[in-house]
C-alpha positions as CSV (number, residue, x, y, z in Angstrom):
1,M,131.7,-111.8,102.5
2,S,132.4,-108.8,105.4
3,S,135.6,-108.5,107.6
4,K,135.3,-107.8,111.8
5,I,134.8,-104.5,111.8
6,R,133.9,-101.8,114.7
7,D,134.8,-98.6,113.0
8,Y,130.9,-98.1,111.9
9,N,131.2,-94.5,111.5
10,K,134.2,-95.0,108.9
11,L,131.8,-97.5,107.3
12,A,129.0,-94.8,107.1
13,V,131.4,-92.0,105.6
14,D,132.6,-94.3,103.1
15,I,129.5,-95.6,102.1
16,L,128.5,-92.0,101.9
17,N,131.8,-91.3,99.2
18,E,130.8,-94.4,97.2
19,L,127.4,-93.2,96.4
20,G,128.6,-89.5,95.6
21,G,127.7,-87.9,98.3
22,E,125.2,-85.9,100.5
23,N,124.0,-84.1,97.1
24,N,122.9,-87.9,95.6
25,I,121.3,-89.0,98.4
26,V,117.2,-88.7,98.8
27,T,116.1,-90.7,101.8
28,V,118.2,-92.5,104.9
29,A,115.9,-95.7,106.1
30,R,116.7,-98.9,108.0
31,C,115.6,-102.3,109.0
32,A,116.5,-105.1,111.4
33,T,120.1,-105.8,109.3
34,R,120.3,-102.8,106.0
35,L,121.1,-99.6,106.0
36,R,118.4,-98.8,103.0
37,L,119.0,-96.3,100.8
38,V,117.3,-94.2,98.0
39,T,119.9,-92.4,95.4
40,K,119.3,-89.8,92.6
41,T,122.0,-91.6,91.1
42,T,123.7,-95.0,91.6
43,P,127.8,-94.2,90.7
44,D,129.6,-96.5,88.2
45,Q,130.8,-99.7,90.7
46,A,128.9,-98.2,93.8
47,K,128.0,-101.5,95.0
48,E,130.6,-103.4,94.2
49,N,133.3,-101.0,95.9
50,I,130.7,-100.5,98.7
51,A,130.2,-104.2,99.4
52,K,134.2,-104.6,99.7
53,L,134.1,-102.3,102.5
54,P,134.6,-104.0,105.8
55,G,131.5,-104.7,108.0
56,V,129.5,-105.3,104.8
57,I,127.8,-108.2,104.1
58,T,126.4,-107.3,100.6
59,V,124.7,-104.7,98.8
60,V,121.6,-105.2,97.0
61,E,119.9,-102.8,94.8
62,K,116.0,-103.8,94.4
63,G,112.9,-102.3,95.4
64,G,114.1,-98.5,94.3
65,Q,116.8,-98.8,96.9
66,I,120.8,-99.6,97.7
67,Q,120.3,-102.2,100.7
68,V,123.4,-102.1,102.3
69,V,122.8,-105.3,104.3
70,I,125.5,-105.1,107.7
71,G,124.1,-107.4,110.2
72,T,122.7,-106.5,113.9
73,N,125.1,-103.4,114.2
74,V,122.8,-101.6,111.4
75,D,121.5,-98.9,113.7
76,K,124.8,-98.5,114.6
77,V,126.0,-97.2,110.9
78,Y,122.3,-96.1,110.3
79,N,123.4,-93.4,113.4
80,A,126.7,-92.4,112.3
81,F,125.0,-91.6,108.4
82,I,122.3,-89.7,109.4
83,Q,124.5,-87.2,110.6
84,L,126.3,-86.9,108.1
85,V,123.9,-86.1,105.7
86,N,120.1,-84.1,105.5
87,T,117.6,-85.6,102.5
88,N,115.7,-82.8,104.0
89,N,116.7,-80.8,100.9
90,N,117.0,-83.9,98.3
91,I,113.7,-84.8,97.5
92,E,114.6,-85.5,93.5
93,T,113.9,-89.0,93.2
94,N,114.9,-91.8,90.6
95,S,112.1,-91.0,87.7
96,D,113.0,-94.8,87.1
97,N,111.6,-96.4,90.0
98,N,108.7,-98.3,88.9
99,I,105.1,-98.3,91.0
100,L,106.2,-101.9,92.5
101,N,109.7,-100.3,93.4
102,K,108.0,-97.3,94.9
103,I,105.8,-99.6,96.8
104,I,108.2,-102.1,98.5
105,A,110.3,-99.2,99.6
106,T,107.4,-97.2,101.1
107,M,106.3,-100.6,103.2
108,S,110.2,-100.8,103.8
109,A,110.8,-97.3,105.3
110,V,107.3,-97.5,107.4
111,F,107.3,-101.2,109.0
112,A,111.6,-101.5,109.1
113,P,111.8,-99.2,112.3
114,F,109.4,-100.7,114.8
115,V,109.6,-104.0,114.2
116,Y,111.2,-104.9,116.7
117,I,108.4,-102.8,119.1
118,L,105.9,-105.7,116.6
119,A,108.4,-108.6,117.4
120,A,108.9,-108.1,121.5
121,S,104.6,-108.0,121.4
122,G,104.8,-111.7,119.7
123,I,107.0,-112.8,122.3
124,L,105.0,-111.7,124.7
125,Q,101.6,-113.1,123.7
126,G,104.1,-116.0,122.7
127,I,105.1,-116.6,126.9
128,L,101.5,-115.6,128.1
129,I,99.8,-118.3,125.7
130,L,102.1,-121.0,127.1
131,L,101.6,-119.6,130.9
132,K,97.8,-120.0,130.1
133,L,98.2,-124.0,128.7
134,A,100.5,-124.6,131.7
135,C,97.7,-122.6,134.7
136,P,94.9,-122.3,133.1
137,E,93.0,-120.3,136.5
138,L,95.8,-117.4,135.7
139,E,93.5,-116.3,132.4
140,K,91.1,-115.0,134.9
141,T,93.7,-112.6,137.0
142,G,94.2,-109.2,136.3
143,T,98.0,-110.2,136.3
144,F,97.2,-111.8,133.3
145,E,94.4,-109.4,131.7
146,V,96.8,-106.4,132.4
147,F,100.2,-108.5,130.4
148,N,97.6,-109.4,128.0
149,F,96.9,-105.9,126.5
150,I,100.1,-105.0,126.9
151,S,100.7,-107.3,124.2
152,W,98.4,-106.1,122.1
153,A,98.9,-102.1,122.4
154,P,100.6,-101.8,119.4
155,F,99.2,-103.7,116.9
156,V,95.4,-101.5,118.2
157,F,97.7,-98.7,117.6
158,L,99.3,-99.3,114.8
159,P,98.5,-96.8,113.4
160,I,100.1,-93.9,115.2
161,F,103.4,-96.3,114.0
162,I,102.7,-95.5,110.7
163,A,101.5,-92.0,110.8
164,I,105.8,-91.6,112.6
165,T,107.1,-93.4,110.2
166,A,104.9,-92.4,107.2
167,S,105.6,-89.0,108.0
168,Q,109.2,-88.9,107.6
169,H,109.3,-90.9,104.2
170,F,106.4,-88.9,102.8
171,R,108.4,-85.7,104.2
172,C,105.2,-84.4,105.6
173,N,104.5,-82.9,109.9
174,L,105.2,-85.5,112.2
175,Y,103.0,-84.1,114.4
176,I,99.9,-83.2,112.1
177,A,100.0,-87.3,110.5
178,V,100.0,-88.3,114.3
179,A,97.3,-86.3,115.4
180,C,94.7,-87.0,112.4
181,C,95.6,-91.2,112.7
182,A,95.1,-90.9,116.6
183,A,91.2,-89.1,114.9
184,L,90.9,-92.3,113.5
185,L,91.6,-94.5,116.9
186,S,89.1,-92.6,118.6
187,P,86.7,-94.3,120.9
188,T,84.2,-91.9,119.7
189,W,84.5,-93.1,116.1
190,T,84.4,-96.7,117.7
191,E,81.0,-96.1,119.7
192,F,79.8,-94.5,115.8
193,A,81.0,-97.6,114.0
194,K,79.5,-100.3,116.3
195,L,76.0,-98.2,115.9
196,I,76.3,-98.2,112.5
197,S,77.5,-101.6,112.1
198,E,73.6,-102.0,114.2
199,G,71.8,-100.3,111.6
200,H,71.6,-97.4,112.9
201,E,72.4,-94.1,110.4
202,I,75.5,-91.8,110.1
203,D,76.2,-89.2,107.9
204,L,78.7,-86.5,107.1
205,F,78.4,-83.5,105.0
206,G,75.1,-86.2,103.7
207,I,77.2,-88.8,103.0
208,A,76.1,-92.4,105.5
209,L,79.4,-93.1,106.8
210,S,81.0,-96.7,107.1
211,K,81.3,-99.3,109.7
212,T,84.8,-99.6,109.5
213,T,87.0,-99.2,112.0
214,Y,90.6,-98.4,112.2
215,A,92.5,-100.1,115.0
216,S,95.0,-102.5,113.6
217,T,94.9,-101.9,110.0
218,V,97.7,-100.6,107.9
219,L,96.6,-99.0,104.2
220,P,94.0,-96.5,105.7
221,P,97.1,-94.4,107.9
222,L,99.2,-95.1,105.3
223,F,97.6,-93.9,102.6
224,L,96.2,-90.6,104.5
225,V,99.8,-89.4,106.0
226,W,100.5,-90.3,101.9
227,L,97.9,-87.7,100.7
228,L,98.7,-85.6,103.9
229,S,102.0,-85.3,102.4
230,Y,100.5,-83.7,98.8
231,L,98.1,-81.6,100.5
232,E,101.0,-79.7,103.2
233,R,102.9,-78.7,99.8
234,F,99.8,-77.8,98.4
235,L,98.8,-74.9,101.6
236,E,102.5,-73.8,102.9
237,P,103.0,-71.5,99.8
238,L,99.5,-70.4,100.4
239,L,99.9,-69.8,104.1
240,H,101.6,-67.0,104.8
241,S,104.1,-67.5,107.8
242,I,102.4,-66.2,110.6
243,I,99.5,-68.0,110.7
244,K,100.6,-71.2,109.4
245,P,101.8,-72.5,112.3
246,V,97.9,-72.8,113.4
247,L,96.2,-72.9,109.7
248,L,98.4,-75.6,108.4
249,P,97.7,-78.4,111.2
250,L,93.9,-76.9,111.2
251,F,93.1,-77.6,107.4
252,S,95.3,-80.4,107.1
253,L,92.8,-82.0,110.3
254,V,89.8,-80.7,108.8
255,I,90.6,-82.2,105.0
256,M,92.4,-84.8,106.1
257,V,90.0,-87.2,108.8
258,P,86.4,-86.5,107.0
259,L,88.1,-87.5,103.4
260,T,89.4,-90.7,105.2
261,L,86.4,-91.5,107.2
262,L,84.3,-91.2,103.9
263,I,86.7,-92.4,100.7
264,V,90.3,-93.5,102.0
265,G,89.4,-95.6,104.8
266,P,86.8,-97.5,103.2
267,L,88.3,-97.8,99.8
268,T,92.0,-99.3,101.0
269,A,90.2,-101.2,104.0
270,Y,88.4,-103.6,101.8
271,G,91.0,-103.3,98.8
272,A,93.3,-104.9,101.9
273,Q,90.4,-107.4,103.1
274,Y,89.8,-108.6,99.7
275,I,93.7,-109.0,99.0
276,A,94.0,-111.3,102.5
277,N,90.8,-113.2,101.5
278,G,92.6,-114.0,98.0
279,Y,95.5,-115.1,99.6
280,N,93.3,-117.2,102.5
281,W,91.3,-119.0,99.3
282,F,94.5,-120.3,97.9
283,V,95.4,-121.6,100.9
284,S,92.0,-123.5,101.9
285,L,92.0,-124.4,99.1
286,A,95.9,-126.2,98.6
287,P,97.5,-125.8,102.1
288,S,100.6,-128.1,101.6
289,I,100.7,-126.3,97.8
290,A,100.8,-123.1,99.6
291,G,103.1,-124.3,102.4
292,G,106.0,-125.9,100.0
293,I,105.8,-122.3,97.8
294,I,106.6,-120.1,100.5
295,G,109.0,-122.6,102.2
296,A,110.4,-122.5,99.1
297,V,110.9,-119.0,97.6
298,W,110.6,-116.5,100.7
299,Q,113.9,-116.6,101.9
300,I,114.5,-115.4,98.3
301,F,112.4,-112.5,98.8
302,V,114.4,-111.4,101.7
303,I,117.4,-111.3,99.7
304,F,115.9,-109.1,97.4
305,G,114.4,-106.9,99.8
306,V,111.0,-107.4,99.1
307,H,109.2,-109.3,102.1
308,W,107.8,-106.0,103.6
309,G,105.1,-106.7,100.7
310,I,103.4,-109.3,102.6
311,T,103.0,-107.4,105.8
312,P,99.4,-105.7,105.0
313,V,98.2,-109.0,104.7
314,I,99.4,-110.4,107.1
315,V,98.1,-107.8,110.0
316,E,94.9,-107.7,108.1
317,N,94.4,-111.6,108.7
318,F,94.7,-110.9,112.5
319,K,92.3,-107.8,113.0
320,Q,90.0,-109.8,110.5
321,Y,90.5,-113.6,112.2
322,G,92.8,-113.1,114.7
323,Q,95.1,-115.6,112.8
324,D,97.1,-115.7,110.2
325,S,98.5,-118.7,108.0
326,F,101.5,-117.1,106.1
327,Q,103.8,-116.7,109.6
328,A,103.6,-120.1,110.3
329,F,104.7,-121.4,107.0
330,Q,107.1,-117.8,107.1
331,T,108.6,-119.8,110.4
332,I,109.6,-122.7,108.7
333,A,111.2,-121.1,105.4
334,V,113.0,-118.8,107.8
335,I,114.4,-122.0,110.2
336,G,115.9,-123.7,107.2
337,Q,118.1,-121.2,106.9
338,V,119.1,-121.4,110.3
339,G,119.4,-124.9,109.9
340,A,121.8,-124.7,107.0
341,A,124.1,-122.2,109.1
342,L,124.2,-125.1,111.7
343,G,125.0,-127.2,108.9
344,F,128.1,-125.5,107.9
345,Y,129.2,-125.1,111.4
346,L,129.1,-128.6,111.9
347,K,131.0,-129.0,108.6
348,T,133.4,-126.5,107.9
349,Q,137.2,-127.1,108.6
350,T,138.5,-123.3,108.6
351,Q,138.1,-121.7,111.7
352,E,136.7,-118.5,111.0
353,M,133.8,-119.7,108.9
354,K,133.3,-121.6,112.2
355,G,132.9,-118.0,114.2
356,V,130.6,-116.6,111.2
357,S,128.6,-119.3,110.8
358,L,127.9,-120.2,114.6
359,S,127.2,-115.6,115.0
360,A,124.7,-116.2,112.1
361,F,123.1,-119.6,113.1
362,I,122.6,-117.4,116.8
363,T,121.3,-114.3,115.1
364,G,118.6,-116.4,113.2
365,L,117.2,-117.7,115.9
366,F,115.9,-114.6,116.8
367,G,114.3,-114.0,112.9
368,I,117.5,-112.7,111.4
369,T,118.7,-114.4,108.9
370,E,120.3,-111.9,106.5
371,P,123.6,-112.5,108.5
372,A,123.4,-116.5,107.1
373,I,121.9,-115.7,104.0
374,Y,124.9,-113.4,103.0
375,G,127.6,-114.4,105.6
376,V,127.4,-118.4,104.4
377,N,124.6,-120.1,103.2
378,L,124.2,-117.7,99.6
379,R,127.9,-117.2,99.5
380,F,128.6,-120.6,98.7
381,K,125.3,-121.8,97.5
382,K,124.9,-125.3,98.2
383,P,123.6,-124.3,101.9
384,F,121.3,-121.7,100.4
385,I,119.7,-124.0,98.1
386,Y,119.4,-126.9,100.7
387,G,118.0,-125.1,103.2
388,C,115.0,-124.0,101.3
389,I,114.6,-127.4,99.6
390,S,114.4,-128.6,103.3
391,A,112.1,-125.2,104.2
392,S,109.9,-126.6,101.2
393,C,109.1,-130.2,102.4
394,G,108.6,-128.6,105.9
395,G,105.8,-126.3,104.7
396,I,104.2,-129.6,102.9
397,V,104.0,-131.4,105.5
398,A,102.9,-128.5,108.2
399,G,100.2,-127.7,105.4
400,F,98.9,-131.5,106.2
401,V,97.2,-129.6,109.3
402,A,96.8,-126.3,107.9
403,P,97.9,-124.0,110.5
404,H,98.2,-120.9,112.2
405,Y,99.6,-118.1,114.1
406,V,97.4,-117.0,117.3
407,A,99.8,-114.4,118.1
408,Y,101.9,-112.0,115.7
409,A,105.4,-112.2,115.5
410,G,107.6,-109.5,114.5
411,L,110.3,-111.6,113.3
412,P,109.1,-115.1,112.3
413,G,112.0,-117.8,113.5
414,P,112.3,-120.5,116.0
415,L,111.8,-118.3,119.6
416,T,107.8,-117.9,117.6
417,I,106.7,-121.5,117.1
418,V,104.6,-121.0,120.2
419,N,102.5,-118.9,118.6
420,A,101.0,-121.6,116.7
421,I,99.7,-123.2,119.8
422,S,95.8,-122.1,119.4
423,P,92.7,-123.9,120.9
424,H,90.8,-123.9,117.5
425,N,93.2,-125.7,115.9
426,P,95.4,-128.4,118.4
427,D,97.0,-130.2,115.5
428,S,98.4,-126.7,114.0
429,F,101.7,-126.1,116.6
430,L,102.4,-129.7,116.0
431,G,102.7,-129.0,112.4
432,V,104.6,-125.9,112.4
433,L,107.0,-127.9,115.2
434,I,107.4,-130.3,112.8
435,G,107.5,-128.5,109.5
436,S,110.4,-126.7,111.7
437,G,111.8,-129.8,113.0
438,I,112.2,-131.2,108.9
439,A,113.5,-127.2,108.4
440,L,116.1,-127.1,110.9
441,F,117.6,-130.7,110.5
442,G,117.2,-131.3,106.7
443,P,120.1,-128.8,105.6
444,V,122.5,-130.3,108.4
445,I,121.9,-133.5,107.2
446,L,122.4,-132.7,103.5
447,I,125.6,-130.4,104.1
448,Q,127.6,-133.3,106.1
449,I,126.7,-136.0,102.8
450,F,126.9,-132.9,100.1
451,G,129.0,-130.8,101.3
452,T,129.4,-127.3,102.5
453,G,130.4,-125.3,98.8
454,E,133.7,-124.6,100.1
455,T,136.1,-124.5,97.4
456,K,140.1,-125.1,98.2
457,Q,140.2,-121.7,96.8
458,D,138.1,-120.5,99.4
459,I,139.2,-122.0,102.3
460,A,143.3,-120.6,101.5
461,N,141.1,-116.9,100.3
462,I,139.4,-116.8,104.3
463,K,141.4,-114.7,106.3
464,D,140.8,-111.5,109.1
465,D,140.8,-108.5,107.0
466,T,140.7,-106.5,110.7
467,P,142.6,-103.4,110.2
468,K,145.3,-103.3,112.3
469,I,147.3,-100.1,113.6
470,L,150.5,-100.2,115.4
471,L,151.9,-97.6,116.9
472,D,153.3,-96.3,120.2
473,E,151.2,-92.8,121.5
474,V,150.6,-90.1,119.3
475,E,150.2,-87.0,120.3
476,I,147.2,-84.6,118.0
477,T,147.1,-81.2,118.5
478,S,143.8,-78.8,118.3
479,P,142.5,-78.0,114.8
480,M,141.2,-74.8,115.6
481,T,141.2,-72.0,118.7
482,G,138.7,-71.8,121.0
483,K,137.4,-73.2,124.4
484,A,137.4,-76.8,125.2
485,L,134.5,-78.5,126.0
486,P,133.8,-82.4,127.0
487,L,131.5,-84.2,124.5
488,S,129.1,-84.0,127.4
489,E,127.7,-80.7,126.6
490,V,127.8,-80.5,123.2
491,P,123.9,-80.4,122.3
492,D,123.2,-83.1,120.2
493,P,123.0,-86.7,121.4
494,A,124.8,-88.9,119.3
495,F,127.9,-86.4,119.7
496,A,127.2,-86.3,123.4
497,Q,126.8,-89.9,124.0
498,K,129.5,-90.9,122.2
499,L,127.6,-92.7,119.5
500,M,129.9,-91.5,116.8
501,G,133.2,-92.1,119.0
502,E,135.5,-90.9,121.8
503,G,136.0,-87.0,121.4
504,I,136.4,-83.5,122.5
505,A,134.8,-80.6,121.3
506,I,135.7,-77.0,120.9
507,E,133.9,-73.9,121.4
508,P,135.6,-71.5,118.5
509,T,136.9,-68.4,119.1
510,D,138.1,-67.8,115.1
511,N,136.5,-68.8,112.0
512,H,139.1,-71.5,110.8
513,V,140.2,-75.4,110.9
514,Y,143.4,-76.6,110.3
515,A,144.6,-80.1,109.9
516,P,145.8,-81.1,113.0
517,F,148.6,-83.8,111.5
518,D,150.0,-85.2,108.4
519,G,147.3,-86.9,106.7
520,E,144.7,-87.2,103.8
521,V,141.6,-85.7,103.2
522,T,138.5,-88.6,103.2
523,A,135.1,-87.6,103.5
524,V,133.8,-84.2,102.2
525,F,130.2,-82.4,102.2
526,E,129.7,-80.8,99.2
527,N,126.3,-79.7,100.0
528,S,127.4,-77.6,103.6
529,K,131.0,-78.0,103.6
530,H,130.3,-77.9,107.5
531,A,132.3,-81.1,108.3
532,I,135.5,-82.8,107.5
533,G,136.9,-86.5,107.3
534,L,140.8,-86.8,107.9
535,T,142.4,-89.9,107.8
536,L,145.6,-89.0,109.4
537,D,149.2,-90.8,108.4
538,N,149.8,-92.3,112.1
539,G,146.3,-94.2,111.7
540,V,143.8,-91.8,113.4
541,E,140.6,-91.1,111.7
542,L,138.9,-87.6,112.4
543,L,135.4,-86.7,112.3
544,I,136.1,-82.2,112.6
545,H,132.1,-81.3,112.8
546,V,131.8,-77.6,113.0
547,G,128.6,-76.4,114.7
548,I,125.7,-78.7,115.4
549,D,122.6,-79.4,112.9
550,T,125.0,-77.3,110.8
551,V,124.3,-79.6,107.7
552,N,121.2,-78.3,107.0
553,L,123.1,-74.8,106.2
554,T,123.6,-74.3,102.8
555,N,124.4,-70.4,102.0
556,N,127.8,-70.6,101.6
557,E,128.6,-69.9,105.4
558,F,131.4,-72.7,105.1
559,E,134.2,-72.7,102.9
560,Y,136.3,-75.5,101.8
561,H,140.5,-74.6,101.4
562,I,141.1,-78.2,100.2
563,E,139.3,-81.2,98.0
564,L,138.5,-85.0,98.6
565,N,141.3,-87.2,98.7
566,Q,144.1,-84.3,99.1
567,K,147.4,-85.1,101.0
568,V,147.3,-82.4,103.8
569,K,150.4,-81.6,106.2
570,K,149.9,-80.1,109.6
571,G,149.1,-75.9,109.9
572,D,147.3,-76.4,106.5
573,L,144.2,-74.9,105.7
574,L,141.0,-77.1,105.7
575,I,137.9,-75.0,106.3
576,S,137.1,-71.3,106.9
577,F,133.6,-70.0,107.8
578,N,131.4,-67.4,108.5
579,P,130.2,-67.5,112.6
580,D,128.2,-64.5,112.8
581,A,125.8,-66.0,109.5
582,I,125.7,-69.5,111.7
583,K,124.9,-67.9,115.0
584,Q,121.7,-66.1,112.8
585,A,120.8,-69.2,111.4
586,G,120.0,-70.6,115.1
587,Y,122.7,-72.9,114.9
588,P,125.7,-73.3,117.9
589,L,129.0,-73.0,117.0
590,I,130.7,-75.9,119.3
591,T,132.6,-78.2,117.2
592,P,132.6,-81.9,118.3
593,I,136.3,-83.2,117.0
594,I,135.7,-87.3,116.8
595,I,137.9,-90.1,116.7
596,V,135.8,-92.2,114.7
597,N,137.8,-95.0,114.8
598,T,138.0,-95.1,118.7
599,D,137.6,-99.1,119.4
600,Q,141.1,-99.7,117.7
601,Y,143.1,-98.2,120.3
602,Q,143.5,-99.1,124.3
603,L,143.9,-95.5,126.0
604,I,142.5,-92.1,124.6
605,S,144.2,-89.0,126.9
606,L,141.8,-85.7,126.6
607,T,143.4,-82.9,127.7
608,D,143.0,-81.0,130.6
609,K,143.0,-77.5,129.1
610,T,140.2,-74.8,129.4
611,D,141.5,-72.6,126.6
612,V,143.6,-74.4,123.2
613,T,145.2,-73.2,120.4
614,I,146.5,-75.0,117.2
615,N,149.4,-75.7,119.3
616,D,147.6,-77.4,122.3
617,I,147.9,-81.2,122.1
618,I,144.3,-82.6,122.8
619,F,144.6,-86.0,122.2
620,K,147.1,-88.8,123.3
621,I,145.8,-91.7,122.0
622,K,147.8,-95.5,122.3
623,Q,146.7,-98.9,121.2
């Protein structure tokens, strides 16, 4: 299990170094708790070394991805990581990835970025359900109608969200992808589809169109963007650069939208329907068996990060029937692990694990179980097993009333149980409530009887590994000569909003970067050589980032005079660069100098000088 950490920027650098640097990174994505990376190759011991880093819960290699489980602070690590790499130039993928792995990786990359939007909409739908029960007359008011359509908007326009994330995953033009998917949601096409369903024939190029509509669909927009990526790569070298900005979107629209309406859309929509119908047939045949299986194994799917594969089935059920049974059983499975974390908290004798398990329990209330699974339950094995057993029993009991969710839950869990309240199946909510109660209290009871799984050695070895830095005031000189600027003037929000840490920026007047203190080179970027990470002997960790977006430059604009892990002395030359070439490429030279472990210090004073040299102090730091 990870130790506590506040230095997410350093963690991003350490993960990148363990994975072989930016040249080895193909894609970067994230979900609610994981940094999901696709690499060309996996260096020996990389998984083990990353798992030991402060702030990492565990590392899973599955679905063609290296999944670094971090917890709810994954966004901070992701924001830092994407500043360090340029994946646009890395299009080679590991040929060992099979089709199933690629499908899982795609589903994760597409749905994970906007899962919280769906979760928020699902919670709003649950609140409206409760309000309607408390005051039936409220449903007839305009206020209720407004909030109702707000809650459904993300699902109606789901193809637009998919266009955005899928275009990033498949590396095609985002705006063209959105335009193509928006055409599928046109009110005119909805009217056409209605006429076709009423028996009218509408043709395109003499071929009769299908009555398929695309609001709330998953596979049609996903396949559209996938095929669009190949079309763009085919057209780009054929079009002259002067006319490409107009002709590329023109050809994409007139080819991809008709192709989707005629072939891609109907085939994929029908495919999703058949898959969903197959699952529904099994549930209708034996709902308790289905509930028991899902309760037992769902969190195992979460362990391997392959749980996104079920999303198209769930969405298709809501589109076709306005309800879904899988999320009802999925909720019970999630609550099983939440209950296991609670049981561990009540039983453990170590103060640190009490804090870890309580934090995991609270996070689990919002449907995020990775901290509970990796931080507690799976680590000590017994809690995880008890959670799965209890969830299976809860699923079996709930299955007697064939429960359904009538509102989509982006993150199923205790807060979304109200989504099972259904006027067409009054017992649905009661079934999920009873099943969830069994899943919650079952592992609590089992852990009190049979123990947490902790050994004496586990208890002895549990300690807080948070790095401690003891220092008086430390002064750091400028690594370059130029004009000093506050970070707020840096034309990059990650730096300007201090997401990477406190610091200062310098507009250089020469072309050299020097070591501002004795220390060690802890991060290099071999592809571009535009930045360097230093750990100084006084404990301060610096990132010197020459220029903005210069990670995209790979034509020898920068030159390193050091190597990774090399010891340096104050005044040693680190980087030289070609200012004219960088400016001609259209990139600002303004250089952020960031203290990446900012949170470990109480006071950081910045210079008030306008012009600085390598002998001028730019930081004064106290713990």
